[in-house]
C-alpha positions as CSV (number, residue, x, y, z in Angstrom):
1,S,118.7,119.4,25.9
2,S,117.0,120.5,29.2
3,A,113.9,118.4,28.0
4,K,116.0,115.3,28.1
5,I,117.5,116.0,31.3
6,I,113.9,116.7,32.9
7,D,112.7,113.4,31.5
8,G,115.8,111.6,32.7
9,V,115.3,112.9,36.3
10,A,111.3,111.9,35.8
11,V,112.1,108.2,35.0
12,E,114.5,108.0,37.8
13,Q,112.0,109.6,40.2
14,A,109.4,107.0,39.0
15,G,111.5,104.3,39.5
16,T,112.1,105.0,43.1
17,F,108.4,105.7,43.4
18,A,107.6,102.0,41.8
19,R,109.9,100.4,44.3
20,R,108.4,102.1,47.2
21,Y,104.7,101.8,46.3
22,G,104.8,98.3,44.3
23,L,103.8,100.1,41.1
24,S,103.5,98.0,37.8
25,P,105.8,98.6,34.8
26,R,103.1,100.3,33.1
27,E,102.2,102.3,36.1
28,R,105.8,103.3,36.5
29,E,105.9,104.4,32.6
30,I,102.8,106.5,33.0
31,L,104.1,108.0,36.5
32,G,107.4,109.0,34.5
33,Y,105.4,110.8,32.0
34,L,103.4,112.6,34.6
35,L,106.5,113.7,36.4
36,A,108.1,115.0,33.2
37,G,104.9,117.3,32.8
38,R,103.2,115.3,30.0
39,S,99.4,115.4,29.7
40,R,97.3,112.5,29.6
41,P,96.3,112.9,26.0
42,F,100.1,113.1,25.4
43,I,100.4,109.7,27.2
44,R,97.8,108.2,25.4
45,D,99.0,109.0,22.0
46,E,102.7,108.1,23.1
47,L,101.8,104.8,24.5
48,V,99.2,103.8,22.2
49,L,96.5,103.4,24.9
50,S,92.9,104.7,25.2
51,L,92.3,107.5,27.6
52,N,90.2,105.6,29.6
53,T,93.2,103.0,30.2
54,V,95.7,106.2,31.3
55,N,93.0,107.4,33.7
56,T,92.8,103.8,35.3
57,H,96.4,103.7,35.5
58,V,96.7,107.1,37.0
59,R,93.8,106.1,39.6
60,N,95.7,102.8,40.5
61,I,99.0,105.2,41.4
62,Y,97.1,107.7,43.3
63,A,95.6,104.6,45.4
64,K,98.7,102.9,45.8
65,T,100.7,106.2,46.8
66,D,97.7,107.4,48.9
67,V,97.3,110.5,47.0
68,H,94.0,112.3,45.7
69,S,95.3,114.4,43.0
70,Q,97.9,114.8,40.4
71,Q,99.3,118.1,42.3
72,E,99.5,116.1,45.4
73,L,101.5,113.3,43.7
74,L,103.9,115.7,42.3
């Protein structure tokens, strides 16, 4: 399905970002979800994390990639 294709592309892009910017495995995983258009509550539920933990990982991704918003990241 098209959703699986989009998810596959997002995972591949997240891997490229992870190598380039030194993201942790969890940050890479969360980035993959963001690139696939998933919301933070979706990520929270999927990974069984608190929303605060997801937000912390997203902030770390922003800092490592030198961006200031999800729009800029995407």
